[in-house]
DOSE-305506 format. One record per residue (C-alpha): residue number from 1; chain; y, x, z. Coordinates in pm, whole numbers, plus 32768, in hexadecimal, padded with zeros to 4 digits. Example, Ala and Ser with C-alpha at 12.3 -4.5 7.8 and 13.67 -1.06 7.14 Angstrom:
resi, chain, v, u, w
1, A, 7E3E, 84CE, 830C
2, A, 7F96, 8557, 82CA
***
This chain:
resi, chain, v, u, w
1, A, 0E49, AF99, 65A9
2, A, 0F31, AFDB, 66D3
3, A, 0E10, B031, 67B3
4, A, 0D77, B11E, 66BE
5, A, 0EC2, B1D3, 6680
6, A, 0F0C, B1DF, 67F0
7, A, 0DB9, B270, 6847
8, A, 0DD1, B37B, 6736
9, A, 0F2D, B3E4, 6792
10, A, 0ED4, B3F0, 690B
11, A, 0D99, B4B7, 68BD
12, A, 0E5A, B5BA, 67F0
13, A, 0F6A, B5E2, 68F1
14, A, 0E7F, B5F5, 6A1D
15, A, 0D90, B6DC, 696B
16, A, 0E99, B7D2, 6904
17, A, 0F58, B7D1, 6A55
18, A, 0E23, B7C2, 6B26
19, A, 0D6E, B8E1, 6A79
20, A, 0EAA, B9B4, 6A8A
21, A, 0EDA, B972, 6C00
22, A, 0D6F, B9AB, 6C61
23, A, 0D52, BAE2, 6B8C
24, A, 0E90, BB6E, 6C24
25, A, 0E1F, BB33, 6D84
26, A, 0CB8, BBB8, 6D55
27, A, 0CF3, BCEA, 6C89
28, A, 0E5B, BD2D, 6CF3
29, A, 0EEC, BE59, 6C40
30, A, 0DBE, BEA4, 6B61
31, A, 0DA9, BD46, 6AD0
32, A, 0F23, BD28, 6AB3
33, A, 0F2D, BE76, 69F6
34, A, 0E1F, BDFE, 690B
35, A, 0ED0, BCAE, 68DA
36, A, 1018, BD51, 6898
37, A, 0F74, BE4C, 67B2
38, A, 0ECC, BD35, 66EA
39, A, 1010, BC73, 66D6
40, A, 10C5, BDA3, 665A
41, A, 0FB2, BDE3, 655B
42, A, 0FB0, BC7E, 64E3
43, A, 112B, BC73, 64C3
44, A, 112B, BDC2, 641B
45, A, 1027, BD42, 6322
46, A, 10F8, BC14, 62D2
47, A, 122E, BCE1, 62AC
48, A, 1174, BDDB, 61D5
49, A, 10EF, BCCA, 60F0
50, A, 1251, BC38, 60D8
51, A, 12CD, BD94, 608C
52, A, 11CD, BDB7, 5F75
53, A, 122D, BC62, 5EEC
54, A, 1399, BCBD, 5EE4
55, A, 1352, BE06, 5E33
56, A, 128D, BD42, 5D2A
57, A, 138C, BC28, 5D03
58, A, 14E8, BCB6, 5D4D
59, A, 158E, BD2F, 5C09
60, A, 16F0, BD27, 5C8B
61, A, 16E0, BE4B, 5D86
62, A, 166C, BFB4, 5D5F
63, A, 152C, C027, 5DFD
64, A, 15EE, C0FE, 5EF1
65, A, 16C1, BFD7, 5F64
66, A, 1592, BEF6, 5F8C
67, A, 14DC, C000, 6057
68, A, 160D, C03A, 6136
69, A, 1649, BEC4, 6172
70, A, 14DD, BE7A, 61BC
71, A, 14B8, BFA2, 62A9
72, A, 15F0, BF38, 6367
73, A, 1584, BDCF, 6371
74, A, 1423, BE21, 63F2
75, A, 149C, BF2F, 64E2
76, A, 13A4, C01F, 643E
77, A, 1398, C139, 6344
78, A, 1369, C0B3, 61E0
79, A, 12CA, C17B, 60CB
80, A, 1278, C13C, 5F5A
81, A, 1184, C213, 5E8E
82, A, 10FC, C20F, 5D2B
83, A, 0F88, C20D, 5CCD
84, A, 0F75, C386, 5CE5
85, A, 0FFB, C38B, 5E4E
86, A, 1156, C409, 5DF0
87, A, 125C, C37A, 5ED7
88, A, 135B, C2AB, 5E13
89, A, 1434, C238, 5F35
90, A, 1443, C262, 60B0
91, A, 152A, C1BE, 61AD
92, A, 1545, C2F0, 6290
93, A, 150F, C421, 61AD
94, A, 1562, C4B4, 6061
95, A, 1437, C44C, 5F78
96, A, 143E, C5AC, 5EDE
97, A, 13EF, C652, 602D
98, A, 12D4, C56D, 6091
99, A, 1176, C5EB, 6045
100, A, 107D, C532, 5F63
101, A, 0FE7, C40A, 6021
102, A, 0EC0, C3AE, 5F42
103, A, 0DC8, C440, 6043
104, A, 0E4D, C376, 6169
105, A, 0D45, C26C, 61B4
106, A, 0E2D, C141, 61BE
107, A, 0EC5, C19E, 606E
108, A, 0D68, C1DE, 5FDC
109, A, 0CF9, C076, 6036
110, A, 0E3F, BFE9, 5FB1
111, A, 0E17, C09C, 5E65
112, A, 0CB6, C00A, 5E58
113, A, 0D50, BEAD, 5E69
114, A, 0D2B, BE61, 5FE3
115, A, 0E15, BE58, 6112
116, A, 0DE1, BFA1, 61C7
117, A, 0E1B, BFC5, 6341
118, A, 0E10, C110, 63FD
119, A, 0E88, C190, 654C
120, A, 0EC3, C2FF, 658B
121, A, 0FA7, C3FE, 6636
122, A, 10D5, C465, 6563
123, A, 10D9, C5DE, 6530
124, A, 124E, C5DB, 6511
125, A, 12BF, C52A, 6655
126, A, 1179, C532, 671C
127, A, 117F, C3B5, 674C
128, A, 1066, C2C1, 66F3
129, A, 10B4, C1EA, 65C4
130, A, 1014, C0B5, 652D
131, A, 1009, C0D0, 63B0
132, A, 0FD2, BFA2, 62D2
133, A, 0FC5, BFCA, 6155
134, A, 0FAA, BEBE, 6042
135, A, 0F7A, BED5, 5ECB
136, A, 108E, BE92, 5DD1
137, A, 10A4, BEA7, 5C5A
138, A, 10A0, C018, 5C07
139, A, 1059, C0A2, 5D69
140, A, 1068, C03C, 5ED5
141, A, 1162, C000, 5FF7
142, A, 1141, C057, 6166
143, A, 11EB, C005, 62B1
144, A, 11C7, C0F9, 63D3
145, A, 120E, C069, 6528
146, A, 122A, C140, 6669
147, A, 1142, C0CA, 678A
148, A, 120A, C177, 689C
149, A, 1293, C026, 6923
150, A, 1136, BFBD, 6998
151, A, 1142, C0DA, 6A8A
152, A, 1278, C046, 6B34
153, A, 11C3, BEFE, 6B86
154, A, 11B4, BECF, 6D02
155, A, 113B, BDDC, 6E0F
156, A, 1277, BD03, 6E29
157, A, 1258, BCA7, 6CC0
158, A, 10EB, BC36, 6CF8
159, A, 1159, BB63, 6E1F
160, A, 1271, BAC8, 6D55
161, A, 1177, BA78, 6C42
162, A, 1097, B9CA, 6D3A
163, A, 11AA, B8ED, 6DC6
164, A, 1225, B8A8, 6C6A
165, A, 10CF, B83F, 6BFC
166, A, 10B1, B749, 6D1D
167, A, 11FF, B6B5, 6CCA
168, A, 11A4, B69E, 6B5A
169, A, 1063, B5E0, 6BB0
170, A, 112D, B4DE, 6C67
171, A, 122D, B4C6, 6B56
172, A, 1121, B4B4, 6A4C
173, A, 10A9, B363, 6ACF
174, A, 11FE, B2CC, 6A9A
175, A, 123A, B370, 694A
176, A, 10E2, B317, 68BB
177, A, 110D, B1AA, 6923
178, A, 1266, B187, 6884
179, A, 1205, B24D, 674B
180, A, 10C7, B191, 6717
181, A, 116E, B03D, 6731
182, A, 1286, B0A6, 6649
183, A, 11A7, B138, 6540
184, A, 10B4, B015, 6553
185, A, 11D4, AF22, 651E
186, A, 124C, AFD3, 63ED
187, A, 10EC, AFF2, 6358
188, A, 10AA, AE86, 639B
189, A, 11DA, AE31, 62C1
190, A, 1145, AEFD, 61A5
191, A, 0FF7, AE51, 61CF
192, A, 109E, ACF8, 61BD
193, A, 1158, AD62, 6087
194, A, 101C, ADD8, 5FDD
195, A, 0F6A, AC93, 6030
196, A, 1088, ABCD, 5F93
197, A, 1084, ACA4, 5E65
198, A, 0F0D, AC7D, 5E3E
199, A, 0F31, AB04, 5E58
200, A, 1022, AB0E, 5D28
201, A, 116C, AAF7, 5DDA
202, A, 1234, ABF6, 5D12
203, A, 1378, ABA4, 5DCE
204, A, 12F2, AC42, 5F12
205, A, 13C9, AD5C, 5FAC
206, A, 13B7, AE5A, 60C3
207, A, 14FC, AE70, 618F
208, A, 14FB, AFD9, 61F8
209, A, 162A, B0BA, 6223
210, A, 1574, B1E6, 62B3
211, A, 155F, B323, 61E4
212, A, 1423, B3B3, 6282
213, A, 12D1, B3B7, 61DD
214, A, 1282, B24B, 622F
215, A, 13D6, B1E5, 61B5
216, A, 1396, B2A3, 6070
217, A, 124B, B1F3, 6045
218, A, 12F0, B0A3, 6083
219, A, 1403, B0F4, 5F83
220, A, 1309, B16A, 5E83
221, A, 123E, B028, 5EAE
222, A, 137E, AF5A, 5E86
223, A, 13D2, B015, 5D49
224, A, 1271, AFE5, 5CC2
225, A, 1280, AE6C, 5D09
226, A, 13CC, AE52, 5C50
227, A, 1345, AF02, 5B23
228, A, 120E, AE31, 5B27
229, A, 12E0, ACFA, 5B2F
230, A, 13BA, AD77, 5A12
231, A, 128D, ADD6, 5947
232, A, 11E9, AC8C, 5982
233, A, 1320, ABD1, 5913
234, A, 1334, ACAB, 57D6
235, A, 11C4, AC6C, 5788
236, A, 11F1, AAF3, 57BD
237, A, 131F, AAF4, 56D2
238, A, 126B, ABC1, 55CD
239, A, 113C, AADD, 55E1
240, A, 120F, A9A4, 55B7
241, A, 12C0, AA42, 548E
242, A, 1175, AAAB, 53F2
243, A, 10DD, A955, 542A
244, A, 120D, A8AA, 538E
245, A, 11FC, A996, 5260
246, A, 1086, A969, 522E
247, A, 1095, A7EF, 525E
248, A, 11A7, A7D8, 515E
249, A, 10C5, A87C, 5055
250, A, 1015, A7A8, 4F53
251, A, 0EEF, A898, 4F58
252, A, 0DE6, A875, 5063
253, A, 0DCC, A995, 5164
254, A, 0CB5, A9CA, 5261
255, A, 0C6F, AAEE, 534C
256, A, 0B21, AB49, 53EF
257, A, 0ABF, AC49, 54F1
258, A, 09B9, AD5B, 54CA
259, A, 08A4, AC67, 552F
260, A, 090A, AB74, 541F
261, A, 09A9, AA72, 5505
262, A, 0ADE, A9AE, 549B
263, A, 0C17, AA2C, 554F
264, A, 0D2B, A97C, 5492
265, A, 0D6B, A8A4, 535F
266, A, 0EA7, A818, 52C8
267, A, 0EF0, A6B4, 525C
268, A, 0E90, A70B, 50F9
269, A, 0D2F, A754, 516E
270, A, 0D27, A60D, 5232
271, A, 0D8D, A547, 50F9
272, A, 0C8C, A602, 5026
273, A, 0B65, A5B9, 5113
274, A, 0BF0, A457, 5161
275, A, 0BCA, A4AD, 52D3
276, A, 0C39, A5D9, 53A5
277, A, 0B2B, A6E7, 53CA
278, A, 0AA8, A70D, 5530
279, A, 0B41, A837, 55E1
280, A, 0A51, A93C, 5670
281, A, 0938, A8A1, 55AC
282, A, 0879, A956, 5496
283, A, 092B, A946, 5342
284, A, 07F3, A8CA, 529B
285, A, 080F, A786, 5365
286, A, 0957, A735, 52AE
287, A, 0927, A7DC, 5154
288, A, 07D0, A7F7, 50AB
289, A, 083C, A899, 4F63
290, A, 076E, A9DB, 4F3C
291, A, 0871, AA98, 4E64
292, A, 0982, AA4F, 4F65
293, A, 08A1, AABF, 508E
294, A, 0839, ABFA, 4FCF
295, A, 099E, AC5D, 4F8E
296, A, 09F8, AC30, 5101
297, A, 08C6, ACF5, 5170
298, A, 0900, AE10, 5079
299, A, 0A70, AE33, 50D8
300, A, 0A1F, AE48, 524F
301, A, 08F6, AF35, 521A
302, A, 098E, B023, 511B
303, A, 0AF3, B011, 5194
304, A, 0B63, AFD1, 5028
305, A, 0C1F, AEB3, 4F7D
306, A, 0B1A, ADDC, 4ECC
307, A, 0B4A, ACCB, 4DC4
308, A, 0A66, ABB7, 4D4D
309, A, 0A6B, AA72, 4C87
310, A, 09DF, A934, 4D1F
311, A, 098B, A7E6, 4C8B
312, A, 08DF, A739, 4DAF
313, A, 09DA, A73D, 4ED1
314, A, 0A53, A5EE, 4E4B
315, A, 09A8, A524, 4D44
316, A, 0A37, A549, 4BE3
317, A, 0B32, A652, 4C40
318, A, 0B4E, A7C8, 4C04
319, A, 0BCC, A8B9, 4D0B
320, A, 0C35, AA29, 4D0E
321, A, 0BD1, AACC, 4E5C
322, A, 0C76, AC11, 4ED7
323, A, 0BF3, AC95, 5020
324, A, 0C8D, ADBC, 50D8
325, A, 0C16, AE6F, 5213
326, A, 0CD8, AE50, 535E
327, A, 0D1C, AF86, 5438
328, A, 0C69, AF05, 5561
329, A, 0B30, AE9A, 54A3
330, A, 0AE5, AD64, 53D8
331, A, 0BA3, ACF2, 52A2
332, A, 0CA7, AC01, 521C
333, A, 0C78, AB42, 50DF
334, A, 0D73, AA97, 4FF2
335, A, 0CEB, A980, 4F19
336, A, 0DB5, A924, 4DE6
337, A, 0D6C, A7EA, 4D21
338, A, 0D48, A84F, 4BB4
339, A, 0CCF, A700, 4B37
340, A, 0E0B, A6A4, 4A78
341, A, 0E40, A808, 4A02
342, A, 0CD7, A816, 4981
343, A, 0D03, A6BD, 48DA
344, A, 0E3F, A72C, 482F
345, A, 0D9F, A873, 47C2
346, A, 0C76, A7B9, 4736
347, A, 0D60, A6C9, 4684
348, A, 0E1B, A7EE, 45F3
349, A, 0CDB, A897, 457E
350, A, 0C5B, A74C, 44EE
351, A, 0DA4, A70F, 443E
352, A, 0DA9, A869, 43A5
353, A, 0C3D, A84C, 433D
354, A, 0C6E, A6EE, 42A5
355, A, 0DB0, A749, 41EB
356, A, 0D11, A888, 4169
357, A, 0BDB, A7CF, 40FD
358, A, 0CA8, A6C2, 4052
359, A, 0D7C, A7CB, 3F9F
360, A, 0C50, A87B, 3F0B
361, A, 0C11, A775, 3DFA
362, A, 0D74, A752, 3D72
363, A, 0DA5, A8C9, 3D83
364, A, 0C65, A904, 3CC6
365, A, 0CDF, A805, 3BB9
366, A, 0E32, A8AC, 3BA3
367, A, 0D91, AA04, 3B81
368, A, 0C9F, A988, 3A77
369, A, 0D9B, A8CD, 39A7
370, A, 0E8F, A9F1, 39B7
371, A, 0D90, AAE0, 3934
372, A, 0D30, A9ED, 3821
373, A, 0E9B, A9D6, 37B5
374, A, 0EBE, AB50, 37C0
375, A, 0D93, AB6C, 36DA
376, A, 0E2F, AA71, 35E7
377, A, 0EDC, AB0D, 34B3
378, A, 0FE6, AA01, 34B3
379, A, 10A6, AA84, 35E5
380, A, 11D2, AB5C, 3596
381, A, 1239, AC90, 3666
382, A, 1320, ABD1, 3750
383, A, 1216, AACB, 379C
384, A, 1117, ABDF, 37D5
385, A, 1201, AC7E, 38D9
386, A, 121E, AB36, 398E
387, A, 10AC, AAF3, 397D
388, A, 1061, AC51, 3A00
389, A, 1143, AC13, 3B2D
390, A, 1097, AACA, 3B69
391, A, 0F43, AB77, 3B51
392, A, 0F9D, AC93, 3C3D
393, A, 102B, ABAA, 3D46
394, A, 0F07, AAB7, 3D21
395, A, 0E1B, ABD3, 3D5E
396, A, 0EE2, AC45, 3E8C
397, A, 0ED5, AAE1, 3F15
398, A, 0D5D, AAD8, 3ED9
399, A, 0D2F, AC19, 3F9C
400, A, 0E07, AB8D, 40B2
401, A, 0D3F, AA4E, 40CF
402, A, 0BF4, AB0E, 40D2
403, A, 0C76, ABF7, 41E0
404, A, 0CF5, AACF, 42AC
405, A, 0BA4, AA28, 4291
406, A, 0AED, AB67, 42F6
407, A, 0BD4, AB9F, 441E
408, A, 0BB1, AA33, 448F
409, A, 0A39, AA49, 4484
410, A, 0A2A, AB8F, 4545
411, A, 0B28, AB21, 464B
412, A, 0A78, A9D8, 4691
413, A, 091C, AA73, 469C
414, A, 08B0, A9A0, 457A
415, A, 0846, AAD0, 44B8
416, A, 06FD, AB4D, 453A
417, A, 06B2, ACC3, 4526
418, A, 0558, AD3F, 44E5
419, A, 0562, AE56, 45EF
420, A, 044C, AF5D, 45CF
421, A, 0418, B0CE, 4626
422, A, 04C6, B19E, 4514
423, A, 04F3, B312, 44F9
424, A, 0656, B383, 4508
425, A, 0612, B475, 43E3
426, A, 05A2, B34F, 430C
427, A, 06DE, B28E, 434B
428, A, 07B0, B3BC, 42E9
429, A, 06E3, B400, 41AF
430, A, 06FE, B28E, 4143
431, A, 0875, B29E, 4167
432, A, 0882, B3ED, 40A7
433, A, 07AF, B375, 3F83
434, A, 0868, B228, 3F69
435, A, 09CA, B2B5, 3F68
436, A, 09A6, B417, 3ED5
437, A, 0A02, B3A9, 3D72
438, A, 0B1A, B2C4, 3DEA
439, A, 0BB4, B3E1, 3EA8
440, A, 0B8A, B4CC, 3D7A
441, A, 0C49, B3D6, 3CA4
442, A, 0D67, B3F2, 3D9D
443, A, 0D55, B56E, 3D8F
444, A, 0CC3, B583, 3EF0
445, A, 0B95, B650, 3F5D
446, A, 0ABD, B579, 4043
447, A, 09C4, B63D, 4116
448, A, 0909, B640, 4263
449, A, 0975, B74A, 4358
450, A, 089D, B700, 448D
451, A, 0776, B618, 44C9
452, A, 0668, B5D3, 45CB
453, A, 050E, B538, 45B6
454, A, 0545, B451, 46DF
455, A, 04DB, B2E9, 46A3
456, A, 05D7, B1CB, 46E5
457, A, 05B4, B053, 46F8
458, A, 066A, AFD3, 45C9
459, A, 066C, AEE8, 449A
460, A, 066B, AFC8, 436C
461, A, 073B, AEDE, 4290
462, A, 0842, AEA7, 439B
463, A, 0867, B01D, 43E1
464, A, 087B, B055, 4268
465, A, 09A0, AF62, 4263
466, A, 0A4B, B01F, 437F
467, A, 0A2C, B167, 42B7
468, A, 0A9F, B0AD, 417C
469, A, 0BDC, B02C, 422A
470, A, 0C2F, B17F, 42CC
471, A, 0BEB, B24E, 418C
472, A, 0CB2, B15C, 40B0
473, A, 0DCC, B166, 41AC
474, A, 0DCD, B2E3, 41A0
475, A, 0DC2, B2E9, 4025
476, A, 0EED, B1FB, 400F
477, A, 0FCC, B2A7, 4109
478, A, 0F4F, B410, 412E
479, A, 0EC6, B47B, 3FDB
480, A, 0FD2, B58A, 3FCE
481, A, 0EF4, B658, 40B5
482, A, 0DF3, B686, 3FA1
483, A, 0CCD, B672, 408F
484, A, 0C2C, B57A, 417A
485, A, 0B2F, B5D9, 4288
486, A, 0A23, B501, 4324
487, A, 097D, B564, 446A
488, A, 08AA, B4F7, 4594
489, A, 086D, B58D, 46EC
490, A, 07AE, B523, 4821
491, A, 0881, B4A0, 493F
492, A, 0822, B402, 4A8F
493, A, 073B, B2D6, 4A4B
494, A, 0780, B2D6, 48D7
495, A, 07EE, B37D, 4795
496, A, 0959, B3A9, 471E
497, A, 0998, B393, 45AB
498, A, 0AD3, B415, 450A
499, A, 0B94, B3F8, 43C2
500, A, 0C9B, B50E, 43A9
501, A, 0DA7, B530, 429F
502, A, 0EB3, B636, 4267
503, A, 0FCB, B55D, 41F5
504, A, 1129, B525, 427D
505, A, 10A7, B498, 43CB
506, A, 111B, B372, 449C
507, A, 1239, B36D, 459A
508, A, 11BB, B348, 4700
509, A, 1282, B202, 472C
510, A, 11A7, B154, 462D
511, A, 1051, B1C1, 46C1
512, A, 102B, B0B1, 47CD
513, A, 1058, AF9C, 46C8
514, A, 0F9A, B023, 45A1
515, A, 0E6C, AF40, 45D9
516, A, 0F3D, ADFD, 45EE
517, A, 0F1A, AD09, 44C9
518, A, 1020, AD2B, 43BB
519, A, 10C3, AE59, 4466
520, A, 1137, AF55, 4367
521, A, 11D2, B0AB, 439F
522, A, 1266, B0B7, 4242
523, A, 1291, AF4A, 41CC
524, A, 1314, AF9C, 4071
525, A, 1200, B092, 401D
526, A, 10F9, AFA1, 40AB
527, A, 1169, AE8B, 3FC1
528, A, 116B, AF77, 3E93
529, A, 1009, AFE8, 3EE0
530, A, 0F90, AE83, 3F03
531, A, 0F32, AE9C, 4072
532, A, 0F0B, AD60, 4148
533, A, 0F5A, ADFD, 4297
534, A, 0E0A, AD84, 4325
535, A, 0D23, AEA8, 42E1
536, A, 0D55, AF56, 4432
537, A, 0D4C, AE0D, 44F2
538, A, 0BFD, ADBA, 4453
539, A, 0B76, AF17, 449C
540, A, 0BE6, AEEE, 4609
541, A, 0B35, ADA7, 463E
542, A, 09F6, AE1D, 459C
543, A, 09F1, AF4D, 4687
544, A, 0A38, AE72, 47B5
545, A, 091E, AD87, 474D
546, A, 0837, AEB7, 4754
547, A, 08AA, AF0F, 48B6
548, A, 0976, B03B, 4848
549, A, 0ADF, B0AC, 483E
550, A, 0BD1, B114, 472C
551, A, 0D0E, B1E1, 4737
552, A, 0DF5, B2B9, 4667
553, A, 0E8C, B40D, 4697
554, A, 0FA7, B492, 45BF
555, A, 10D2, B573, 45AF
556, A, 11E1, B570, 44AC
557, A, 119A, B668, 438A
558, A, 104B, B6C2, 4423
559, A, 0F6D, B5A6, 43A9
560, A, 0EB7, B48E, 4461
561, A, 0D5F, B460, 44F9
562, A, 0CBE, B308, 452E
563, A, 0BA1, B30C, 462A
564, A, 0AAB, B201, 4696
565, A, 097C, B20D, 477E
566, A, 0830, B15A, 4769
567, A, 073A, B136, 4888
568, A, 0615, B224, 4886
569, A, 04B8, B192, 4848
570, A, 03DD, B1AC, 4980
571, A, 0269, B177, 492E
572, A, 01D9, B062, 49FD
573, A, 032A, AFD2, 4A62
574, A, 0382, AE69, 4A14
***
């Protein structure tokens, strides 16, 4: 490195000084004049460009002050014009008295976006001037430098230049040697620092107190190394905290990259698989469950959170899988063991179904004997009142047990639906024919407002039960509106059915919980009407079993609308 720098520095010094000395001796005055002229032109160009930059950037001084200062600093006449050639400022004349300069060739080139250079005789002082113009925002600037000093150059100056050049050549050898060794030493320190940094030694430093360019580079590299070290420490701390947090979770967590290779897994995953998954190996080598693999793949491909249910990751256990995409590609999955939850849920459903089934017989007996006693002429009025109360409550309990059995069968999947293509119009007409008279007895006009012929995949009886629950609900709580409207419209990938009433409406706080079992907006009125609180829950589970959705929209004093969707029938699809 020292040799290369030494040779380059020596070459530059010798070339410049040697060319200058030889040219001066061979061409004497002519070459010297040309060299001086070029130097003046070059300096004037630089000063003109600096002048233009200051005009564009300086907002603290007036244009006249800038022009005066730049003209004085350059030892030249400074001028500023606008795009039309009008003089805006001049360091040696009143702008109002100076003629339009747009036709002067240096200004014409500057207004065209280039640096213009022109040499000509001044009409005012009869002295040759060198003019250099440069573009600025909204016009151009120019410096005019008198060339009269070239005429004063004489032979003693040329001789002095020759001797000076010879002395400079000698001195250049010494300067180049010292400079190359010093620069090479400083650069070698930077190279050593970079090598230590590349090897992973983040404590490496460059001891440099100089403020020149090399010193600035050294300081910047030192600062970069410190920030890298601090960032690395933060990343390590965050990683340890994250690992501690994930390892403390009971749920299993595993992360894969975009190629499906395992990148990380917590201890819960190790316990689930009975052995740690191999890092940087395909996920399928550790987990063979297709539902789990599909969820991971879909999350990474579609960049969406994906859920799935798995029964084969571990024998005899049920898991809920939630996979989410990672910003850099790949996905992370959380596996939650639902075995105990599913067992308890099944136990709850079985208990409700068994209790409801066992209650049917005694309730039927109570209801039958009560009606028999009511039909007997021996009962007096007080006894009849008591018997009527027993009959009404027995009937309510019978309805409750029937609804509980229905809900349990739908929730558990025990009830099988005969799904077939059905026209949406037919489902609406069936509901209208079945409940028109019931609605009329409540003083409510039931009608169809909108329909569509689109076919849906549905079980007729199950959908009839949904309409039954929704219409009975509306008749109990919203009959004051005097009309009830059924409708259907085509939506994306399905048909949306609606039951709209014009009753008192439901407060927004109740809407999220309407489809929970036993949830009642008006508990007292529900008991008076004989409702069980299970109608909407049954409707919800039937819709979900069909692959649809159900919701409610309402506003106080503006009625309510219950809407559910069913999937559209696609001919030829499974």
